[in-house]
C-alpha positions in Angstrom: 0.0 0.0 0.0 1.4 3.4 -1.0 1.5 6.4 1.3 -0.5 9.4 0.0 1.6 12.4 -1.2 1.2 15.7 0.6 1.7 19.2 -0.7 5.2 20.2 0.5 6.2 23.5 2.0 9.6 25.1 1.4 12.1 23.6 3.8 10.7 20.0 3.2 13.2 17.3 2.2 13.0 15.5 -1.1 14.7 12.1 -1.3 16.3 11.2 -4.6 17.3 7.6 -5.5 20.4 7.8 -7.7 23.4 10.2 -7.6 24.3 10.9 -11.2 24.0 14.2 -13.1 20.2 14.0 -13.3 20.1 13.7 -9.5 22.5 16.6 -9.3 20.4 18.8 -11.5 17.2 17.8 -9.7 18.8 18.8 -6.3 19.9 22.1 -7.8 16.3 22.8 -9.0 14.9 21.8 -5.6 17.3 24.2 -3.8 16.1 27.0 -6.0 12.6 26.4 -4.8 13.6 26.2 -1.1 13.6 22.4 -0.7 16.3 20.3 0.8 17.5 17.0 -0.8 18.7 13.7 0.5 20.5 11.6 -2.1 20.6 7.8 -1.7 22.9 5.7 -3.9 25.6 3.1 -3.7 28.2 4.8 -5.9 31.4 6.5 -4.9 31.8 8.8 -7.8 28.5 10.6 -7.3 27.9 14.1 -8.8 24.7 14.6 -6.9 26.4 14.2 -3.5 28.2 17.5 -4.1 25.0 19.5 -4.1 22.8 17.8 -1.5 22.1 18.6 2.1 22.2 14.9 3.1 23.6 11.8 1.5 23.4 8.1 2.1 25.8 5.7 0.4 24.3 2.2 0.7 23.0 -0.6 -1.5 19.5 -0.3 -2.9 18.8 -3.7 -1.2 19.9 -2.4 2.3 16.5 -2.3 4.1 17.9 -0.7 7.2 19.4 2.1 5.2 16.2 2.5 3.2 14.2 2.7 6.4 16.4 5.5 7.8 16.2 7.3 4.5 12.4 7.1 4.4 12.3 8.5 7.9 14.4 11.5 6.9 12.4 12.7 3.8 8.9 13.9 2.9 8.7 12.4 -0.5 11.0 10.1 -2.7 11.7 10.3 -6.4 14.3 8.7 -8.6 16.7 9.9 -11.3 17.0 6.9 -13.5 15.1 3.7 -14.3 17.6 1.1 -13.2 16.8 1.6 -9.5 15.4 -1.8 -8.3 11.7 -1.6 -8.3 11.7 -3.6 -5.1 13.5 -0.7 -3.4 10.8 1.8 -4.4 8.0 -0.6 -3.4 9.7 -1.0 0.0 9.9 2.8 0.4 6.4 3.4 -0.8 5.0 1.6 2.2 6.7 4.2 4.4 6.8 7.5 2.5 5.3 8.8 -0.8 7.2 7.6 -3.9 6.7 9.5 -7.1 6.4 8.4 -9.9 4.6 5.3 -8.7 6.8 2.2 -8.4 4.5 0.3 -10.8 5.5 2.7 -13.5 9.2 1.9 -12.8 8.4 -1.9 -12.9 6.7 -1.5 -16.3 9.4 0.6 -18.0 12.2 -1.5 -16.7 11.0 -4.4 -18.9 11.2 -3.5 -22.6 8.6 -6.1 -23.5 6.2 -4.9 -20.8 6.7 -1.3 -21.9 6.0 -2.2 -25.6 2.9 -4.1 -24.6 1.7 -1.2 -22.6 2.2 1.3 -25.4 0.6 -1.1 -28.0 -2.3 -1.6 -25.7 -3.1 2.1 -25.9 -3.4 1.8 -29.7 -0.1 3.7 -30.2 2.3 2.5 -32.9 5.6 0.9 -32.0 8.3 -0.8 -34.0 7.6 -4.5 -34.7 8.8 -6.6 -31.7 8.9 -10.0 -30.2 10.0 -11.4 -26.8 12.8 -13.9 -27.0 14.2 -16.2 -24.3 16.4 -18.5 -26.3 18.5 -18.5 -29.5 15.8 -20.7 -31.1 13.1 -18.2 -30.3 15.3 -15.5 -31.7 15.6 -17.4 -35.0 11.9 -17.8 -35.2 11.3 -14.2 -34.4 13.7 -13.1 -37.1 11.7 -15.2 -39.6 8.6 -13.2 -38.7 10.1 -9.7 -38.3 12.9 -9.9 -40.8 16.3 -8.1 -40.9 17.6 -5.5 -40.3 16.7 -5.8 -36.6 18.1 -5.1 -33.2 18.2 -7.4 -30.2 18.1 -5.7 -26.8 18.1 -7.2 -23.3 14.7 -6.8 -21.6 16.2 -5.0 -18.6 19.1 -2.7 -17.6 20.4 -1.5 -20.9 21.0 2.1 -22.0 23.2 4.1 -24.3 23.6 1.1 -26.6 24.6 -1.3 -23.8 23.0 -4.7 -24.0 22.2 -4.4 -27.7 23.2 -6.3 -30.9 22.4 -5.3 -34.4 21.4 -8.2 -36.7 21.9 -7.9 -40.4 21.9 -10.6 -43.1 25.4 -11.8 -42.1 24.6 -12.1 -38.3 23.6 -15.6 -37.0 20.9 -15.8 -34.2 23.5 -17.6 -32.1 26.1 -14.8 -32.4 23.5 -12.1 -31.6 22.2 -14.1 -28.6 25.7 -14.4 -27.2 26.4 -10.7 -27.7 23.5 -9.7 -25.3 24.7 -12.3 -22.8 22.2 -15.0 -23.6 19.5 -13.4 -21.4 15.8 -12.6 -21.9 15.6 -10.0 -24.6 13.4 -8.2 -27.1 13.8 -8.3 -30.9 12.8 -5.1 -32.6 12.5 -4.7 -36.3 14.5 -1.9 -38.0 12.3 0.9 -39.2 13.6 3.4 -41.8 12.8 6.8 -40.2 13.4 10.4 -41.1 14.5 11.5 -37.6 14.4 10.7 -33.9 12.5 12.9 -31.6 11.3 13.1 -28.0 8.7 14.8 -26.0 9.5 15.7 -22.4 6.2 16.0 -20.5 5.3 16.8 -16.9 2.1 15.6 -15.2 0.8 16.8 -11.8 -1.2 14.8 -9.4 -4.4 16.7 -10.4 -3.9 15.4 -14.0 -2.5 18.7 -15.4 0.0 18.0 -18.2 2.6 20.5 -19.6 4.7 19.4 -22.6 8.0 21.0 -23.7 8.5 21.5 -27.4 9.2 18.4 -29.4 12.9 17.9 -29.6 15.0 16.4 -32.4 17.8 14.1 -31.3 21.1 13.0 -33.0 22.8 9.9 -31.6 26.4 8.9 -32.2 27.5 5.4 -31.2 24.1 4.9 -29.6 24.6 7.9 -27.3 22.7 11.1 -27.5 25.1 13.8 -28.9 22.9 16.7 -30.0 19.3 17.8 -29.2 17.6 20.6 -31.0 14.3 22.3 -30.2 12.0 22.6 -31.9 12.3 19.5 -34.1 12.0 19.9 -37.8 8.5 18.4 -38.1 5.1 19.6 -39.2 2.7 21.2 -36.7 0.5 18.1 -37.1 3.4 15.7 -36.2 4.4 17.9 -33.3 0.8 17.9 -31.9 0.5 14.2 -32.4 3.8 13.6 -30.5 2.5 15.6 -27.6 -0.8 13.8 -27.6 1.0 10.5 -27.4 3.1 11.7 -24.5 0.0 13.0 -22.7 -1.9 9.7 -23.3 0.9 7.7 -21.8 1.3 10.0 -18.8 -2.5 9.9 -18.1 -2.7 6.1 -18.4 0.2 5.7 -16.0 -1.4 8.1 -13.5 2.0 9.6 -13.7 3.4 12.3 -11.3 6.6 13.9 -12.4 8.5 14.3 -15.7 8.8 11.6 -18.3 10.2 11.4 -21.8 8.8 9.5 -24.8 11.3 8.8 -27.5 9.8 8.3 -31.0 10.7 7.7 -34.6 9.3 10.1 -37.3 8.5 8.2 -40.5 8.8 9.7 -44.0 5.1 10.5 -44.1 5.2 12.3 -40.7 3.8 9.3 -38.8 5.2 8.4 -35.4 6.3 5.2 -33.7 7.2 5.1 -30.0 10.7 3.7 -29.3 11.1 4.0 -25.5 9.7 5.6 -22.4 12.0 7.1 -19.8 10.1 7.5 -16.4 12.3 10.4 -15.3 13.9 13.6 -16.4 15.8 13.0 -19.7 19.0 14.0 -21.5 17.0 15.3 -24.4 15.4 17.8 -22.1 18.6 19.4 -20.9 18.1 22.3 -23.3 15.2 23.5 -21.0 17.7 24.6 -18.3 18.7 27.6 -20.4 16.3 27.5 -23.3 12.9 27.7 -21.5 11.1 29.7 -18.8 11.1 26.6 -16.6 13.4 23.5 -16.8 12.4 19.9 -16.8 14.1 19.6 -13.4 12.0 22.3 -11.8 8.8 20.8 -13.4 9.6 17.4 -11.8 10.3 18.9 -8.4 7.0 20.9 -8.6 5.1 17.8 -9.5 6.4 15.5 -6.8 6.1 18.4 -4.2 2.4 18.8 -5.1 3.0 22.3 -6.6 1.3 23.6 -9.7 3.2 23.1 -13.0 4.6 26.0 -14.8 3.8 26.9 -18.5 7.0 26.3 -20.4 7.9 29.0 -22.9 10.9 28.4 -25.2 13.2 31.4 -25.5 14.3 30.7 -29.1 15.8 28.0 -31.2 17.9 25.9 -28.8 20.7 23.4 -29.2 22.2 21.1 -26.6 25.5 19.3 -27.1 26.7 16.5 -24.8 30.4 16.5 -23.8 31.2 12.8 -23.9 34.4 11.2 -22.6 37.5 13.1 -23.5 35.5 16.0 -25.0 35.2 17.4 -21.4 38.8 18.5 -21.7 37.8 21.0 -24.3 35.2 22.7 -22.1 37.2 25.9 -22.0 36.6 26.6 -25.7 32.9 26.9 -24.9 33.4 29.5 -22.2 34.0 32.3 -24.7 31.2 31.3 -27.2 28.5 33.9 -27.1 25.2 32.6 -25.9 26.7 29.3 -24.7 25.9 27.9 -21.2 28.4 25.3 -19.9 27.2 22.6 -17.5 29.9 20.3 -16.0 28.8 17.4 -13.9 31.8 17.1 -11.5 32.7 13.6 -12.5 36.2 12.7 -11.4 36.8 9.8 -13.8 36.8 10.3 -17.6 35.7 7.3 -19.6 34.9 6.7 -23.3 31.1 7.1 -23.7 30.6 8.7 -20.4 28.5 11.9 -20.3 30.7 14.5 -18.5 28.8 17.6 -19.2 26.8 19.5 -21.8 26.6 22.9 -23.5 23.3 24.8 -24.3 23.1 27.5 -27.0 20.0 29.7 -27.6 19.5 31.4 -30.9 16.9 33.9 -32.1 13.9 32.1 -33.6 
């Protein structure tokens, strides 16, 4: 049984599960509104720890630590979807947890997520659940190639994925993902990748940011641009899809819906992120309210703000060694530099980002 969420007053404490850059930016947004934050995570290299009033470093399975954490906060939220759903369920019996742990459980399983979206009558890429190499071979016969095999759980930024072309055997692809329960998704020729970042309050109010166009490199988001180069009809439909998903979940907080835009302007949902999202970082400098403030407002029971985009906006991720060139951005007119305070540089690791706002 979940605990009902109150309307928080300034000075209340918001608990955040996870201590990466998203947790860091959530804590900074909370501080701006007068809230305190308590970060819970097992990691040593934790950017969010630097900006929080309280921190707990413990495993997500440590029930004693979770109990103490629940007693110290007024509401709990999370910064990424790989938090064990069991931890959020445990906490929800003691303190309000938003978004609801059931949302986390659904979106952690790619097959359950696709089934959820398809059940709403919203288009997705062709897909099939596979649990063995033999099931993968049969699914390939139905869906065809090109295709991508993804683990059902705990994959992001290209991790836990294998592309399957005409030269790839099912056995090879199956081993590449670790021979674990997976989903096969048919490759769809698309014009561009987009996302809608939306906030939903407990009273059902939804506010969407402008549809964003995303450019990936090596399966990692490199550049986001708002607004996306799509027709008004496609933009409106993308927002309708995001709102439909948020309402069906009974969602409270910010979520992102990633979609493919087809040649005719149609849309297919790729993934749902039940949290603030990398493709929404442009809102920090490019909109009247950021995705992080919207999330804090929602979980605190406050009214959502009406997002107003300041102009044409571009966000560039600083990945791996690119962080060493941060100084070149400091003298670029209109550029805002965000460094995450990570002490270890690794290939493929998001170390910071730069936002630029241009006149419309």
